[in-house]
C-alpha positions, -999 to +999 in steps of 0.1 A: +001+000+003+004+035-010+032+047+020+015+085+018-023+070+031-009+045+054+007+074+072-026+097+069-044+076+085-022+073+114-028+110+113-061+104+116-058+077+138-034+093+163-055+124+161-087+105+182-061+099+205-055+131+216-087+134+217-095+107+240-065+122+261-084+152+260-117+134+277-096+112+304-075+152+315-115+161+314-133+131+330-101+133+356-117+171+362-157+165+359-153+139+387-122+161+413-151+189+415-181+166+416-197+176+385-201+141+374-235+136+387-248+172+376-268+152+344-292+129+357-307+119+327-285+098+296-297+109+259-276+107+233-300+124+208-314+150+230-289+154+255-267+174+228-284+205+235-285+223+265-303+250+286-318+275+260-328+297+290-337+298+325-365+282+333-349+261+316-319+257+339-348+259+368-361+223+352-326+206+355-323+221+391-355+199+406-345+168+389-307+173+402-319+181+433-346+148+447-306+125+440-282+123+469-255+146+459-274+172+460-282+161+500-258+152+505-236+179+494-250+216+476-280+220+496-269+255+499-261+255+460-284+279+439-290+277+398-261+293+397-236+269+409-257+242+396-244+254+358-209+251+371-209+224+377-231+216+346-214+227+322-181+205+331-201+176+331-219+183+294-186+195+278-173+156+286-204+144+275-202+164+240-163+157+238-178+121+238-198+124+206-167+148+191-145+115+196-169+093+175-178+117+148-142+121+141-134+087+143-166+077+120-165+104+097-125+100+081-136+064+084-169+060+058-141+084+038-108+067+038-124+035+033-143+052+000-110+057-012-089+026-004-068+045+016-077+012+048-069-022+033-105-045+028-087-071+055-080-043+086-113-028+087-125-049+111-101-034+137-116-002+132-150-008+130-139-027+166-125+005+172-163+022+170-177+001+187-156+001+216-162+039+215-198+027+223-192+011+245-178+034+270-204+051+265-229+029+278-204+021+304-201+061+317-236+061+323-234+027+338-205+046+367-228+072+369-260+056+378-247+044+404-235+073+420-280+084+418-292+055+439-289+057+473-255+076+481-230+104+461-205+083+456-202+068+424-192+029+422-151+026+427-158-007+406-172+012+374-149+041+380-122+019+376-138-007+345-145+028+330-108+050+335-096+014+316-124+011+293-106+048+281-069+029+283-080+002+265-097+019+240-071+041+238-041+015+230-062-003+205-057+028+189-020+041+193-012+005+187-026+005+150-014+036+138+025+025+152+014-003+131+008+017+102+045+046+108+064+018+118+059-008+097+094-019+094+111-041+129+144-021+142+158-040+165+148-076+155+184-083+168+171-075+201+172-100+230+138-122+234+143-110+280+145-072+272+114-073+249+096-093+279+106-070+302+088-039+282+055-057+279+057-071+321+061-030+323+032-026+301+014-049+319+030-040+355+019+001+347-020-011+338-026-025+373-006+001+388-031+021+365-061+009+377-050+006+417-055+044+410-089+044+395-099+027+429-079+053+448-103+081+426-132+058+436-128+055+470-116+091+472-087+076+490-061+103+486-084+128+510-066+102+542-034+097+549-014+124+533+021+114+544+045+105+529+071+075+527+044+071+565+006+064+566-002+088+593+034+078+614+030+037+607+050+020+583+018-009+582-014+012+584-041-006+614-070-014+596-052-027+566-071-056+568-103-046+589-126-057+569-141-094+562-135-115+540-098-102+543-100-097+499-128-072+505-097-052+518-078-044+484-113-024+468-128-014+498-108-009+524-097+027+518-068+022+541-058-005+521-062+007+485-046+035+489-014+017+509-015-009+477-014+019+454+015+037+470+039+002+470+027-007+435+033+036+423+068+031+440+074-002+426+070+010+394+091+036+395+122+007+403+112-007+376+114+013+347+148+023+368+152-008+354+144-017+322+164+018+319+191+008+329+192-033+312+185-010+279+217+001+280+234-029+278+224-034+240+224-017+211+190-006+199+176+020+167+170+058+181+127+058+184+139+026+210+158+043+225+145+073+224+115+052+240+139+042+273+149+074+279+115+096+282+102+064+295+128+070+325+115+110+329+083+102+327+081+080+350+101+100+382+079+128+364+045+112+369+061+098+407+067+127+410+026+149+407+016+119+429+028+123+456+021+164+451-015+152+450-008+131+483+006+158+498-017+187+493-047+163+499-059+158+460-057+195+447-081+194+415-052+209+392-019+185+397-042+152+402-060+159+371-025+163+360-011+136+377-037+110+355-025+129+324+006+118+334-003+082+336-017+084+300+016+102+290+032+072+306+016+048+298+023+058+259+058+059+263+055+022+272+034+015+243+059+031+220+086+017+232+069-019+231+059-018+197+096-007+188+110-038+205+080-066+188+094-090+168+107-123+169+154-134+171 
């Protein structure tokens, strides 16, 4: 196939990845500002239109007041205050629709122009379907905060986050395959490839543990480091029964786990970088390992700042975005190392 066509398709896919990155950041800000439950209905078509007049705002606000978040957190909120949280969630949902269109319309164009091989079209259909399912999963998450209390389920939030990263990874990997079809590190040892793959999996687990921290608001507790309020192993770490529930529902355990995973991720990536120095690699692969090392230090620092400052919106959002950047660099490096001896 014409390489110029591959390049254009890759740029389109990377643009979609950029929009998903913005979606992840906006989703984090929406969660951190308690804006995600301001829209208590899911209307895929009608919901694209915002309130047009004061009466529309009053009706939406009256609907919002029927649900737990208003009674638990915002009893003193007026219509103007409601607008401030509504717009963030509205923009979050609109961006989801924009991503759908930004994918679907160019896909039709590239398909009709013959830029996409017939054998590859099923991949793009899967991408589009996953995007639609992500919207459903997002509403499923929101619904969990409209029942008994104002907090969404940490399980559903983590699943929503994992799904976003999965879709992002799938699209990014496809784009990288179009940009870099040749395997430039065929002679690199399989041990380095496997180590890089291990890091990608381990980083994914660390990120998902961060979803549990976010869902339980565990970052608002134990805001000291390296000890947790003066304790190396906090007292209530196995307070729930059965024991396995502690790893998913105990605020103390969930934060402790994320700390351990974050610290070990830092050490593992340092080790990976050091190990990669033993081999002759392509410039892109070497760049990937170097950028991973720099980013893991920055990400760890942002995570530490988020904890010590009790989850300020700006730094916490940057920390969530940093996770996706580190994830991107890891996938890029892993892609550069693909192949067999």
